[in-house]
C-alpha positions in Angstrom: 99.3 10.6 -7.5 98.2 7.7 -5.1 99.0 9.7 -2.0 96.7 12.4 -3.4 93.7 10.2 -4.3 93.9 8.2 -0.8 93.8 12.1 1.1 90.6 12.7 -1.3 89.3 9.8 -0.3 89.5 10.6 3.1 88.1 13.8 2.9 85.3 12.4 1.0 84.7 9.6 3.9 84.4 12.5 6.8 82.4 14.3 4.6 79.8 11.6 4.3 80.2 10.9 8.4 79.7 14.1 8.7 76.1 14.4 6.6 75.2 10.8 8.6 76.0 12.4 12.1 74.0 15.8 11.2 70.7 13.7 10.0 71.3 11.0 13.2 71.2 14.0 15.7 68.1 15.2 14.2 66.1 11.9 13.7 63.3 11.5 15.4 62.6 8.4 18.3 59.6 6.3 19.1 59.9 3.5 21.2 59.7 0.6 18.8 62.8 1.8 17.4 65.0 -0.7 19.3 68.2 0.7 17.3 68.1 3.5 15.0 70.7 5.5 12.9 74.2 4.3 13.6 74.8 0.6 13.0 74.6 -1.6 10.2 70.9 -1.8 10.2 68.3 -0.7 12.1 66.2 -2.9 14.8 62.2 -2.4 15.0 59.4 -3.6 16.7 56.0 -4.5 14.6 53.0 -4.9 17.3 51.6 -7.7 17.6 48.4 -8.2 15.7 50.0 -5.7 13.2 51.2 -6.4 9.4 53.9 -3.9 8.0 53.3 -1.4 5.0 56.0 -0.7 2.9 56.2 2.0 0.5 59.2 3.1 -1.5 59.7 6.2 -4.2 62.8 8.1 -5.8 62.7 11.6 -6.6 65.1 13.2 -9.1 65.9 16.6 -10.1 64.6 17.4 -13.0 62.1 15.0 -13.0 60.0 15.3 -10.0 61.1 18.6 -9.4 62.7 21.7 -10.8 66.2 22.2 -10.0 65.5 25.6 -8.2 63.1 24.0 -5.9 63.7 24.8 -1.9 65.9 22.0 -0.5 63.1 22.2 2.4 60.5 21.7 0.2 62.8 18.8 -1.5 62.7 17.2 1.7 59.1 17.8 2.5 58.0 16.5 -1.0 60.1 13.2 -1.0 58.4 12.2 2.5 54.9 12.9 1.7 54.7 10.4 -1.8 55.4 8.0 0.3 52.9 9.1 3.1 50.5 9.0 0.5 51.1 5.5 -0.8 50.2 4.3 3.0 47.7 6.3 3.3 46.2 4.7 0.0 46.7 1.2 1.8 44.9 2.5 5.0 48.3 2.2 7.2 49.7 4.3 10.2 52.6 5.3 9.5 55.8 4.8 11.8 59.1 4.5 10.0 61.3 5.6 7.3 64.3 5.5 5.7 66.2 8.0 3.7 68.8 7.4 0.7 70.3 10.5 -0.2 72.9 11.5 -3.8 74.5 14.5 -3.7 76.6 16.6 -6.0 78.4 17.6 -3.1 78.8 17.3 1.1 76.7 20.6 1.6 75.5 21.1 5.4 73.6 24.0 4.7 71.6 22.1 2.2 70.8 19.4 4.0 70.0 21.1 7.4 67.3 23.3 5.1 65.7 19.5 3.4 66.0 18.4 6.6 63.5 21.0 8.4 61.0 20.2 5.8 61.5 16.1 6.0 61.1 16.3 9.8 58.8 18.5 10.1 56.5 16.3 7.7 57.6 13.1 9.9 56.6 15.0 13.2 53.3 16.0 12.2 53.1 12.1 11.3 54.9 10.6 14.3 57.4 9.1 11.7 60.8 8.0 13.0 63.9 8.4 10.7 65.7 5.0 11.5 68.4 4.6 8.7 69.5 5.2 5.0 72.5 6.1 3.0 74.3 9.2 1.5 76.5 8.9 -1.1 77.8 11.3 -4.4 76.0 11.7 -7.8 73.5 13.6 -8.8 70.9 14.8 -6.3 68.3 12.1 -6.3 66.1 11.4 -3.0 64.7 7.9 -2.2 62.4 7.3 1.0 61.1 4.1 2.4 58.2 4.5 4.6 56.7 1.9 6.8 53.5 1.7 8.9 51.3 -1.1 10.3 47.8 -2.0 9.3 45.5 -4.6 11.5 45.9 -8.1 9.7 43.7 -8.6 6.9 42.5 -5.4 6.9 44.5 -2.9 4.2 43.1 -1.0 1.3 43.9 -2.7 -1.3 43.1 -1.8 -5.4 41.5 -5.5 -6.2 38.2 -5.0 -4.4 36.1 -2.4 -7.0 32.6 -3.8 -7.6 30.2 -2.7 -10.2 27.9 -0.4 -8.1 30.4 1.2 -6.3 30.7 5.3 -6.3 34.0 6.4 -7.4 35.3 9.2 -4.9 38.6 11.5 -4.8 39.7 13.5 -2.4 40.5 17.4 -2.0 41.2 18.8 -5.4 42.8 17.7 -8.8 45.2 19.5 -11.5 47.2 22.1 -9.3 50.5 20.7 -9.2 50.0 19.7 -12.9 49.1 23.1 -13.6 51.9 24.7 -11.7 54.5 22.1 -13.3 52.8 23.7 -16.5 53.3 26.8 -15.9 57.3 26.5 -15.1 57.6 24.6 -18.2 56.5 27.7 -20.1 58.5 29.9 -18.4 55.4 31.7 -17.0 55.0 32.6 -13.3 53.8 30.3 -11.4 50.6 30.7 -9.2 51.6 30.5 -5.5 49.1 28.3 -4.5 49.5 25.9 -7.4 52.7 25.7 -6.6 52.6 25.1 -3.1 50.7 21.6 -3.9 53.3 20.6 -6.1 55.9 21.6 -3.8 54.2 20.3 -0.7 51.9 17.7 -0.9 49.5 16.4 1.8 49.3 13.0 2.8 45.4 11.9 3.5 46.5 9.6 6.3 43.4 10.4 8.8 41.1 9.8 5.4 42.6 6.3 4.4 42.3 5.3 8.0 38.9 6.0 8.2 38.1 4.2 4.9 38.2 0.9 6.7 35.3 -0.9 6.0 34.0 1.7 4.0 36.0 2.0 0.8 36.2 -1.3 -1.4 39.8 -0.6 -2.8 41.8 2.6 -2.9 45.0 4.2 -4.6 46.9 7.4 -4.2 46.9 9.8 -7.8 50.4 10.5 -8.5 50.3 9.6 -12.2 47.0 11.2 -13.3 43.7 10.0 -12.1 43.0 8.2 -15.6 45.9 6.3 -15.6 45.7 5.6 -11.5 42.0 5.0 -11.4 43.0 2.3 -14.4 45.3 0.5 -12.2 42.0 -0.2 -9.6 40.2 -1.7 -12.8 43.0 -3.8 -14.0 43.4 -5.1 -10.5 39.7 -5.8 -9.9 38.6 -6.6 -12.9 36.0 -4.1 -13.6 35.2 -1.0 -15.5 34.9 3.0 -14.8 33.4 5.6 -15.6 33.8 9.6 -14.6 32.2 12.8 -15.3 34.9 15.1 -16.0 32.5 18.1 -15.0 32.5 16.8 -11.7 36.7 16.6 -10.8 37.1 18.9 -7.9 39.4 21.8 -8.9 40.6 24.3 -6.6 40.1 28.3 -6.7 43.4 29.0 -8.3 43.1 26.3 -10.6 40.0 27.8 -12.0 41.2 31.0 -11.8 44.2 30.5 -13.9 43.0 27.7 -16.4 40.3 27.6 -19.3 38.1 24.7 -19.0 39.5 22.4 -21.7 43.1 23.2 -20.0 42.0 22.3 -16.7 40.3 19.0 -17.5 43.4 18.0 -19.2 45.5 18.6 -15.8 42.8 17.3 -13.2 42.4 14.2 -15.4 45.8 13.1 -16.5 48.4 15.5 -14.8 49.3 13.5 -11.6 51.9 14.4 -8.8 48.0 15.3 -6.7 48.4 12.4 -4.0 45.1 12.6 -3.5 43.1 9.3 -2.6 41.0 7.9 -5.3 38.5 5.2 -3.9 35.5 3.4 -4.8 32.8 2.3 -2.1 29.0 1.0 -2.1 26.5 3.5 -2.9 25.2 2.9 0.6 28.1 4.1 2.2 27.8 7.8 0.7 26.5 9.7 4.0 29.5 8.3 6.1 32.0 9.4 3.6 30.8 12.6 3.6 30.3 12.5 7.3 34.6 11.7 7.3 35.4 14.3 5.0 33.7 17.1 7.3 35.2 15.4 10.3 38.7 15.2 8.9 38.0 18.4 6.7 39.0 17.0 3.9 37.1 17.4 0.8 35.7 14.5 -0.6 33.9 14.5 -4.3 31.7 11.4 -5.9 32.9 11.3 -9.5 31.6 8.3 -11.2 31.0 4.6 -10.7 32.3 1.4 -11.2 30.6 -0.5 -13.8 31.0 -3.9 -15.6 33.8 -4.5 -18.3 37.3 -3.0 -18.5 39.2 0.2 -18.8 38.1 4.1 -17.6 35.7 6.0 -19.7 35.8 9.8 -19.0 32.1 11.6 -20.0 31.3 15.6 -20.8 28.4 16.9 -19.4 25.9 15.2 -22.5 27.0 12.2 -21.7 29.5 12.2 -24.7 33.3 10.5 -24.5 35.9 13.2 -23.5 39.3 11.8 -24.7 42.9 13.9 -23.1 45.8 13.3 -25.1 47.3 10.2 -22.7 45.7 8.9 -19.3 48.7 10.0 -17.4 52.5 10.0 -16.8 54.5 7.4 -17.6 58.8 6.8 -17.1 60.4 5.9 -19.8 58.8 7.0 -22.5 60.2 9.8 -25.0 
């Protein structure tokens, strides 16, 4: 019995190191990575005059993605949600670490996962510098690191009464795709792409330095995330549900009332929501054109507390909830 157990453990260790080696062979490289995958920890060089920005997110099967999601899409999204956090801070991505929990040492699955993960990493100049692999339910945890000039990070606590509230891209697509999947309906392809492969708004976050007073990425729903900005800044906000930007796919698949719920509370869009002074409107629109990113003014920051959503006639619009919350049944 003891011998069988030791042999099984040896096989597990061999499989684990095989997976690590497959990851190491495909990881990217940067000149500021002094020592990457292969030692107890990485050695990294932070440039002079820069502050290190660190973000971490975990994706669990059945919570953040359906079980049948393609491995390449899981890889992409696991990095994208972290790069989105760096974008909201106005940071330039640099490095990342990856922790993988897998039911078994599936080399084919891992290679496909890395196809998506490393494709996004390469497009943002990100080097994978370390992490961990273990056996268990499918779960992916990524930590992303980026740089920002000292004292120049975008934060949640700088919104001021009179600021405009803006969002990038379109809202509600990912939540709509998830709703179609949960209802057993065919999922519109364009909506599914937004759920599986969100686009980090890195260029927009960098361009908002000196323009935006506060910023956050929309991960748990617009009303919930804008509420975080308001609480941190000690202000309130008013938004118009009629101004929330919608994709053609969302407009074609759902009625107005359902669409508003997805857009205002759905989450998983990973767009940027930011507050900026009124006199910056032309500059923001110019940035949107230059970066080919849709930017939409949806409301304003006011004195007070909380976020109010308004209909076209100015009457309150109340959704079932403000957004997604973990640990609530």
